[in-house]
Biopython code that builds the backbone (N, CA, C, O; Angstrom):
import numpy as np
from Bio.PDB.StructureBuilder import StructureBuilder

atoms = [
    (1, "MET", "N", (0.978, -1.140, 0.014)),
    (1, "MET", "CA", (0.022, -0.074, -0.030)),
    (1, "MET", "C", (0.960, 1.124, -0.011)),
    (1, "MET", "O", (2.057, 1.062, 0.543)),
    (2, "ILE", "N", (0.499, 2.241, -0.641)),
    (2, "ILE", "CA", (0.994, 3.453, -0.491)),
    (2, "ILE", "C", (0.707, 4.359, 0.530)),
    (2, "ILE", "O", (-0.481, 4.598, 0.745)),
    (3, "GLN", "N", (1.712, 5.003, 1.316)),
    (3, "GLN", "CA", (1.261, 5.787, 2.689)),
    (3, "GLN", "C", (1.993, 6.985, 2.511)),
    (3, "GLN", "O", (3.115, 7.023, 2.006)),
    (4, "ILE", "N", (1.292, 8.070, 2.970)),
    (4, "ILE", "CA", (1.982, 9.331, 3.068)),
    (4, "ILE", "C", (2.184, 9.513, 4.600)),
    (4, "ILE", "O", (1.269, 9.349, 5.407)),
    (5, "LYS", "N", (3.374, 9.842, 4.917)),
    (5, "LYS", "CA", (3.846, 9.973, 6.171)),
    (5, "LYS", "C", (4.459, 11.265, 6.386)),
    (5, "LYS", "O", (4.758, 12.012, 5.455)),
    (6, "LYS", "N", (4.685, 11.584, 7.834)),
    (6, "LYS", "CA", (5.418, 12.782, 8.337)),
    (6, "LYS", "C", (6.581, 12.281, 9.242)),
    (6, "LYS", "O", (6.377, 11.415, 10.093)),
    (7, "ASN", "N", (7.738, 12.810, 9.052)),
    (7, "ASN", "CA", (8.950, 12.549, 9.755)),
    (7, "ASN", "C", (9.011, 13.458, 10.986)),
    (7, "ASN", "O", (8.160, 14.304, 11.259)),
    (8, "LYS", "N", (10.133, 13.186, 11.711)),
    (8, "LYS", "CA", (10.312, 14.044, 13.028)),
    (8, "LYS", "C", (10.610, 15.375, 12.757)),
    (8, "LYS", "O", (10.523, 16.162, 13.700)),
    (9, "LYS", "N", (11.011, 15.875, 11.446)),
    (9, "LYS", "CA", (11.303, 17.256, 11.049)),
    (9, "LYS", "C", (10.084, 17.936, 10.499)),
    (9, "LYS", "O", (10.155, 19.104, 10.119)),
    (10, "GLY", "N", (9.038, 17.292, 10.445)),
    (10, "GLY", "CA", (7.702, 17.660, 10.113)),
    (10, "GLY", "C", (7.464, 17.820, 8.510)),
    (10, "GLY", "O", (6.631, 18.562, 7.990)),
    (11, "LEU", "N", (8.361, 16.979, 7.859)),
    (11, "LEU", "CA", (8.368, 16.810, 6.525)),
    (11, "LEU", "C", (7.611, 15.749, 5.915)),
    (11, "LEU", "O", (7.634, 14.697, 6.553)),
    (12, "PHE", "N", (6.945, 15.750, 4.843)),
    (12, "PHE", "CA", (6.145, 14.663, 4.365)),
    (12, "PHE", "C", (7.018, 13.782, 3.330)),
    (12, "PHE", "O", (7.893, 14.250, 2.602)),
    (13, "TYR", "N", (6.630, 12.431, 3.390)),
    (13, "TYR", "CA", (7.267, 11.701, 2.402)),
    (13, "TYR", "C", (6.321, 10.469, 2.050)),
    (13, "TYR", "O", (5.430, 10.155, 2.841)),
    (14, "VAL", "N", (6.511, 9.792, 0.897)),
    (14, "VAL", "CA", (5.608, 8.878, 0.462)),
    (14, "VAL", "C", (6.383, 7.487, 0.628)),
    (14, "VAL", "O", (7.548, 7.409, 0.240)),
    (15, "SER", "N", (5.749, 6.413, 1.193)),
    (15, "SER", "CA", (6.258, 5.042, 1.235)),
    (15, "SER", "C", (5.562, 4.142, 0.251)),
    (15, "SER", "O", (4.333, 4.162, 0.176)),
    (16, "TYR", "N", (6.265, 3.384, -0.477)),
    (16, "TYR", "CA", (5.605, 2.513, -1.305)),
    (16, "TYR", "C", (5.801, 0.932, -0.886)),
    (16, "TYR", "O", (6.905, 0.394, -0.978)),
    (17, "GLY", "N", (4.752, 0.311, -0.468)),
    (17, "GLY", "CA", (4.898, -0.915, 0.008)),
    (17, "GLY", "C", (4.327, -1.955, -0.904)),
    (17, "GLY", "O", (3.638, -1.609, -1.863)),
    (18, "ALA", "N", (4.556, -3.096, -0.673)),
    (18, "ALA", "CA", (4.225, -4.486, -1.291)),
    (18, "ALA", "C", (2.872, -4.987, -0.713)),
    (18, "ALA", "O", (2.422, -4.457, 0.303)),
    (19, "GLU", "N", (2.335, -5.810, -1.224)),
    (19, "GLU", "CA", (1.030, -6.335, -0.468)),
    (19, "GLU", "C", (1.353, -7.230, 0.564)),
    (19, "GLU", "O", (0.479, -7.569, 1.362)),
    (20, "ASN", "N", (2.632, -7.701, 0.657)),
    (20, "ASN", "CA", (3.042, -8.559, 1.902)),
    (20, "ASN", "C", (3.488, -7.559, 2.946)),
    (20, "ASN", "O", (3.921, -8.086, 3.971)),
    (21, "GLY", "N", (3.483, -6.215, 2.922)),
    (21, "GLY", "CA", (3.902, -5.291, 3.954)),
    (21, "GLY", "C", (5.358, -4.772, 3.985)),
    (21, "GLY", "O", (5.802, -3.946, 4.783)),
    (22, "GLU", "N", (6.057, -5.414, 2.946)),
    (22, "GLU", "CA", (7.446, -4.892, 2.587)),
    (22, "GLU", "C", (7.583, -3.702, 1.975)),
    (22, "GLU", "O", (7.042, -3.488, 0.890)),
    (23, "ILE", "N", (8.376, -2.732, 2.652)),
    (23, "ILE", "CA", (8.605, -1.430, 2.081)),
    (23, "ILE", "C", (9.514, -1.554, 0.898)),
    (23, "ILE", "O", (10.662, -1.984, 1.004)),
    (24, "LEU", "N", (8.965, -1.162, -0.257)),
    (24, "LEU", "CA", (9.952, -1.161, -1.400)),
    (24, "LEU", "C", (10.543, 0.202, -1.624)),
    (24, "LEU", "O", (11.730, 0.138, -1.943)),
    (25, "ALA", "N", (10.088, 1.324, -1.554)),
    (25, "ALA", "CA", (10.900, 2.649, -1.653)),
    (25, "ALA", "C", (10.121, 3.638, -0.837)),
    (25, "ALA", "O", (8.972, 3.469, -0.429)),
    (26, "HIS", "N", (10.893, 4.710, -0.644)),
    (26, "HIS", "CA", (10.613, 5.905, 0.058)),
    (26, "HIS", "C", (10.807, 6.972, -0.901)),
    (26, "HIS", "O", (11.749, 6.801, -1.675)),
    (27, "SER", "N", (10.115, 8.056, -1.029)),
    (27, "SER", "CA", (10.292, 9.276, -1.698)),
    (27, "SER", "C", (11.133, 10.189, -1.183)),
    (27, "SER", "O", (11.613, 9.888, -0.091)),
    (28, "GLU", "N", (11.480, 11.308, -1.694)),
    (28, "GLU", "CA", (12.186, 12.212, -1.043)),
    (28, "GLU", "C", (11.227, 13.035, 0.041)),
    (28, "GLU", "O", (10.064, 12.673, 0.225)),
    (29, "GLU", "N", (11.735, 14.037, 0.662)),
    (29, "GLU", "CA", (11.055, 14.671, 1.631)),
    (29, "GLU", "C", (10.295, 15.811, 0.966)),
    (29, "GLU", "O", (10.823, 16.359, -0.002)),
    (30, "PHE", "N", (9.066, 16.231, 1.411)),
    (30, "PHE", "CA", (8.436, 17.291, 0.819)),
    (30, "PHE", "C", (7.952, 18.211, 1.947)),
    (30, "PHE", "O", (7.826, 17.775, 3.091)),
    (31, "SER", "N", (7.655, 19.602, 1.598)),
    (31, "SER", "CA", (7.397, 20.516, 2.591)),
    (31, "SER", "C", (5.720, 20.583, 2.849)),
    (31, "SER", "O", (5.198, 21.039, 3.866)),
    (32, "THR", "N", (5.065, 20.067, 1.778)),
    (32, "THR", "CA", (3.487, 20.148, 1.939)),
    (32, "THR", "C", (3.035, 18.635, 1.509)),
    (32, "THR", "O", (3.658, 17.905, 0.738)),
    (33, "LYS", "N", (1.947, 18.364, 2.106)),
    (33, "LYS", "CA", (1.039, 17.120, 1.748)),
    (33, "LYS", "C", (0.851, 17.102, 0.347)),
    (33, "LYS", "O", (0.979, 16.038, -0.258)),
    (34, "GLN", "N", (0.552, 18.190, -0.265)),
    (34, "GLN", "CA", (0.118, 18.283, -1.666)),
    (34, "GLN", "C", (1.078, 17.733, -2.567)),
    (34, "GLN", "O", (0.837, 17.040, -3.555)),
    (35, "SER", "N", (2.435, 18.189, -2.040)),
    (35, "SER", "CA", (3.476, 17.916, -2.992)),
    (35, "SER", "C", (3.798, 16.141, -2.847)),
    (35, "SER", "O", (4.231, 15.491, -3.798)),
    (36, "ALA", "N", (3.526, 15.596, -1.620)),
    (36, "ALA", "CA", (3.448, 14.248, -1.556)),
    (36, "ALA", "C", (2.517, 13.416, -2.652)),
    (36, "ALA", "O", (2.891, 12.462, -3.335)),
    (37, "TRP", "N", (1.174, 14.046, -2.636)),
    (37, "TRP", "CA", (0.061, 13.637, -3.551)),
    (37, "TRP", "C", (0.690, 13.583, -5.101)),
    (37, "TRP", "O", (0.528, 12.654, -5.892)),
    (38, "LYS", "N", (1.467, 14.841, -5.341)),
    (38, "LYS", "CA", (1.822, 15.008, -6.666)),
    (38, "LYS", "C", (2.987, 13.818, -6.983)),
    (38, "LYS", "O", (3.048, 13.202, -8.047)),
    (39, "ASN", "N", (3.875, 13.631, -5.860)),
    (39, "ASN", "CA", (4.776, 12.307, -6.080)),
    (39, "ASN", "C", (4.205, 11.144, -6.532)),
    (39, "ASN", "O", (4.719, 10.526, -7.465)),
    (40, "ILE", "N", (2.941, 10.671, -5.843)),
    (40, "ILE", "CA", (2.410, 9.560, -6.258)),
    (40, "ILE", "C", (1.901, 9.605, -7.843)),
    (40, "ILE", "O", (2.046, 8.652, -8.609)),
    (41, "ILE", "N", (1.320, 10.792, -8.185)),
    (41, "ILE", "CA", (0.790, 11.035, -9.731)),
    (41, "ILE", "C", (2.205, 10.634, -10.468)),
    (41, "ILE", "O", (2.388, 9.599, -11.109)),
    (42, "ALA", "N", (3.083, 11.589, -10.259)),
    (42, "ALA", "CA", (4.352, 11.220, -11.182)),
    (42, "ALA", "C", (4.913, 9.971, -11.196)),
    (42, "ALA", "O", (5.412, 9.629, -12.268)),
    (43, "LEU", "N", (4.970, 9.023, -10.065)),
    (43, "LEU", "CA", (5.496, 7.992, -10.196)),
    (43, "LEU", "C", (4.617, 7.166, -11.116)),
    (43, "LEU", "O", (5.271, 6.355, -11.772)),
    (44, "TYR", "N", (3.363, 7.156, -11.332)),
    (44, "TYR", "CA", (2.409, 6.231, -11.966)),
    (44, "TYR", "C", (2.573, 6.897, -13.440)),
    (44, "TYR", "O", (2.085, 6.226, -14.350)),
    (45, "LYS", "N", (3.077, 7.898, -13.737)),
    (45, "LYS", "CA", (3.246, 8.623, -15.151)),
    (45, "LYS", "C", (4.387, 7.921, -15.552)),
    (45, "LYS", "O", (4.511, 7.897, -16.777)),
    (46, "LEU", "N", (5.198, 7.385, -14.970)),
    (46, "LEU", "CA", (6.530, 6.879, -15.618)),
    (46, "LEU", "C", (6.177, 5.358, -16.157)),
    (46, "LEU", "O", (7.014, 4.754, -16.828)),
    (47, "TYR", "N", (4.936, 4.785, -15.842)),
    (47, "TYR", "CA", (4.673, 3.586, -16.471)),
    (47, "TYR", "C", (3.717, 3.650, -17.594)),
    (47, "TYR", "O", (2.833, 4.506, -17.626)),
    (48, "PRO", "N", (3.883, 2.736, -18.543)),
    (48, "PRO", "CA", (2.974, 2.922, -19.714)),
    (48, "PRO", "C", (1.703, 2.800, -19.509)),
    (48, "PRO", "O", (1.371, 2.036, -18.603)),
    (49, "GLN", "N", (0.683, 3.480, -20.247)),
    (49, "GLN", "CA", (-0.724, 3.662, -19.799)),
    (49, "GLN", "C", (-1.498, 2.084, -19.807)),
    (49, "GLN", "O", (-2.568, 1.867, -19.238)),
    (50, "SER", "N", (-0.816, 1.192, -20.474)),
    (50, "SER", "CA", (-1.383, -0.110, -20.367)),
    (50, "SER", "C", (-1.378, -0.928, -19.148)),
    (50, "SER", "O", (-2.072, -1.936, -19.018)),
    (51, "VAL", "N", (-0.506, -0.426, -18.182)),
    (51, "VAL", "CA", (-0.429, -0.956, -17.008)),
    (51, "VAL", "C", (-0.858, -0.097, -15.828)),
    (51, "VAL", "O", (-1.133, -0.552, -14.718)),
    (52, "GLU", "N", (-0.890, 1.228, -16.180)),
    (52, "GLU", "CA", (-1.141, 2.296, -15.253)),
    (52, "GLU", "C", (-2.669, 2.097, -14.549)),
    (52, "GLU", "O", (-3.679, 2.214, -15.242)),
    (53, "PRO", "N", (-2.734, 1.808, -13.211)),
    (53, "PRO", "CA", (-4.146, 1.662, -12.789)),
    (53, "PRO", "C", (-4.793, 3.235, -12.768)),
    (53, "PRO", "O", (-4.123, 4.266, -12.716)),
    (54, "LEU", "N", (-6.258, 3.145, -12.822)),
    (54, "LEU", "CA", (-6.938, 4.501, -12.672)),
    (54, "LEU", "C", (-7.000, 4.683, -11.261)),
    (54, "LEU", "O", (-7.113, 5.857, -10.908)),
    (55, "TYR", "N", (-6.953, 3.796, -10.341)),
    (55, "TYR", "CA", (-7.205, 4.104, -9.013)),
    (55, "TYR", "C", (-6.203, 3.358, -8.159)),
    (55, "TYR", "O", (-5.947, 2.190, -8.452)),
    (56, "VAL", "N", (-5.553, 4.001, -7.014)),
    (56, "VAL", "CA", (-4.662, 3.286, -6.115)),
    (56, "VAL", "C", (-5.162, 3.822, -4.735)),
    (56, "VAL", "O", (-5.656, 4.934, -4.545)),
    (57, "TYR", "N", (-4.943, 2.798, -3.758)),
    (57, "TYR", "CA", (-5.270, 3.114, -2.441)),
    (57, "TYR", "C", (-4.168, 3.828, -1.666)),
    (57, "TYR", "O", (-3.070, 3.271, -1.679)),
    (58, "VAL", "N", (-4.277, 4.893, -1.040)),
    (58, "VAL", "CA", (-3.270, 5.643, -0.400)),
    (58, "VAL", "C", (-3.781, 5.883, 1.195)),
    (58, "VAL", "O", (-4.864, 6.379, 1.505)),
    (59, "LYS", "N", (-2.943, 5.504, 1.944)),
    (59, "LYS", "CA", (-3.214, 5.619, 3.535)),
    (59, "LYS", "C", (-2.441, 7.024, 3.941)),
    (59, "LYS", "O", (-1.245, 7.228, 3.731)),
    (60, "ASP", "N", (-3.324, 7.918, 4.542)),
    (60, "ASP", "CA", (-2.589, 8.971, 4.994)),
    (60, "ASP", "C", (-2.370, 8.901, 6.433)),
    (60, "ASP", "O", (-3.324, 8.980, 7.207)),
    (61, "MET", "N", (-1.125, 8.752, 6.854)),
    (61, "MET", "CA", (-0.634, 8.343, 8.339)),
    (61, "MET", "C", (-0.214, 9.573, 8.866)),
    (61, "MET", "O", (0.464, 9.467, 9.888)),
    (62, "THR", "N", (-0.450, 10.857, 8.407)),
    (62, "THR", "CA", (-0.104, 12.087, 8.917)),
    (62, "THR", "C", (-1.223, 12.619, 9.974)),
    (62, "THR", "O", (-0.954, 13.592, 10.678)),
    (63, "VAL", "N", (-2.321, 12.049, 10.061)),
    (63, "VAL", "CA", (-3.408, 12.598, 10.900)),
    (63, "VAL", "C", (-3.366, 11.563, 12.131)),
    (63, "VAL", "O", (-2.762, 10.491, 12.097)),
    (64, "LYS", "N", (-4.101, 12.053, 13.218)),
    (64, "LYS", "CA", (-4.305, 11.008, 14.239)),
    (64, "LYS", "C", (-4.941, 9.928, 14.151)),
    (64, "LYS", "O", (-4.588, 9.005, 14.885)),
    (65, "LYS", "N", (-5.855, 9.772, 13.396)),
    (65, "LYS", "CA", (-6.779, 8.570, 13.055)),
    (65, "LYS", "C", (-6.305, 8.546, 11.453)),
    (65, "LYS", "O", (-6.765, 9.378, 10.671)),
    (66, "PRO", "N", (-5.420, 7.603, 11.057)),
    (66, "PRO", "CA", (-5.060, 7.277, 9.647)),
    (66, "PRO", "C", (-6.357, 7.034, 8.827)),
    (66, "PRO", "O", (-7.283, 6.296, 9.164)),
    (67, "GLN", "N", (-6.261, 7.837, 7.602)),
    (67, "GLN", "CA", (-7.443, 7.457, 6.646)),
    (67, "GLN", "C", (-6.887, 6.939, 5.445)),
    (67, "GLN", "O", (-5.806, 7.333, 5.008)),
    (68, "VAL", "N", (-7.672, 5.964, 4.826)),
    (68, "VAL", "CA", (-7.409, 5.203, 3.682)),
    (68, "VAL", "C", (-8.319, 5.979, 2.389)),
    (68, "VAL", "O", (-9.539, 6.073, 2.519)),
    (69, "TYR", "N", (-7.762, 6.418, 1.384)),
    (69, "TYR", "CA", (-8.274, 6.977, 0.304)),
    (69, "TYR", "C", (-8.294, 5.996, -0.830)),
    (69, "TYR", "O", (-7.404, 5.145, -0.828)),
    (70, "LEU", "N", (-9.177, 5.988, -1.797)),
    (70, "LEU", "CA", (-8.990, 5.631, -3.116)),
    (70, "LEU", "C", (-8.930, 6.695, -4.053)),
    (70, "LEU", "O", (-9.934, 7.362, -4.301)),
    (71, "TYR", "N", (-7.710, 6.933, -4.655)),
    (71, "TYR", "CA", (-7.404, 7.939, -5.326)),
    (71, "TYR", "C", (-7.360, 7.613, -6.983)),
    (71, "TYR", "O", (-6.769, 6.665, -7.500)),
    (72, "ASN", "N", (-8.048, 8.525, -7.590)),
    (72, "ASN", "CA", (-8.183, 8.539, -8.994)),
    (72, "ASN", "C", (-7.329, 9.179, -9.670)),
    (72, "ASN", "O", (-7.391, 10.408, -9.682)),
    (73, "LEU", "N", (-6.416, 8.554, -10.330)),
    (73, "LEU", "CA", (-5.209, 9.295, -10.824)),
    (73, "LEU", "C", (-5.479, 10.010, -12.227)),
    (73, "LEU", "O", (-4.612, 10.727, -12.726)),
    (74, "THR", "N", (-6.597, 9.812, -12.787)),
    (74, "THR", "CA", (-7.187, 10.428, -13.818)),
    (74, "THR", "C", (-7.670, 11.781, -13.468)),
    (74, "THR", "O", (-7.194, 12.744, -14.067)),
    (75, "SER", "N", (-8.573, 11.947, -12.552)),
    (75, "SER", "CA", (-9.359, 13.215, -12.302)),
    (75, "SER", "C", (-8.541, 13.754, -11.008)),
    (75, "SER", "O", (-8.722, 14.897, -10.586)),
    (76, "LYS", "N", (-7.794, 13.013, -10.517)),
    (76, "LYS", "CA", (-6.952, 13.549, -9.268)),
    (76, "LYS", "C", (-7.789, 13.920, -8.138)),
    (76, "LYS", "O", (-7.644, 14.945, -7.473)),
    (77, "THR", "N", (-8.728, 12.966, -7.950)),
    (77, "THR", "CA", (-9.816, 12.957, -6.872)),
    (77, "THR", "C", (-9.641, 11.927, -5.942)),
    (77, "THR", "O", (-9.246, 10.817, -6.298)),
    (78, "LYS", "N", (-9.936, 12.240, -4.620)),
    (78, "LYS", "CA", (-9.846, 11.125, -3.685)),
    (78, "LYS", "C", (-11.116, 10.907, -2.909)),
    (78, "LYS", "O", (-11.779, 11.863, -2.507)),
    (79, "LEU", "N", (-11.476, 9.592, -2.684)),
    (79, "LEU", "CA", (-12.664, 9.308, -1.825)),
    (79, "LEU", "C", (-12.043, 8.506, -0.719)),
    (79, "LEU", "O", (-11.076, 7.745, -0.756)),
    (80, "LYS", "N", (-12.999, 8.936, 0.494)),
    (80, "LYS", "CA", (-12.510, 8.166, 1.740)),
    (80, "LYS", "C", (-12.986, 6.735, 1.589)),
    (80, "LYS", "O", (-13.985, 6.471, 0.919)),
    (81, "ARG", "N", (-12.316, 5.872, 2.172)),
    (81, "ARG", "CA", (-12.605, 4.397, 2.116)),
    (81, "ARG", "C", (-13.270, 4.020, 3.422)),
    (81, "ARG", "O", (-13.610, 2.855, 3.628)),
]
sb = StructureBuilder()
sb.init_structure("model")
sb.init_model(0)
sb.init_chain("A")
sb.init_seg("    ")
for serial, (resi, resn, name, xyz) in enumerate(atoms, 1):
    if name == "N":
        sb.init_residue(resn, " ", resi, " ")
    sb.init_atom(name, np.array(xyz, "f"), 0.0, 1.0, " ", f" {name:<3s}", serial, name[0])
structure = sb.get_structure()
């Protein structure tokens, strides 16, 4: 699952994980959460459209009660799950 997290310095980053829970990669640090969302879109633009999913699940870990969103990469909208 993709997770947006906040480090001790107050900067945001994106953690990309496999279905088995293993962390595959982390993004660079961002000063805003919006930049972290843009990083998710940018990563998926690297893949050919034939394998690019229209929706991805993103867990926002930066709030007291983590929220899971279904994020539409085409329209850039998010729905709470």
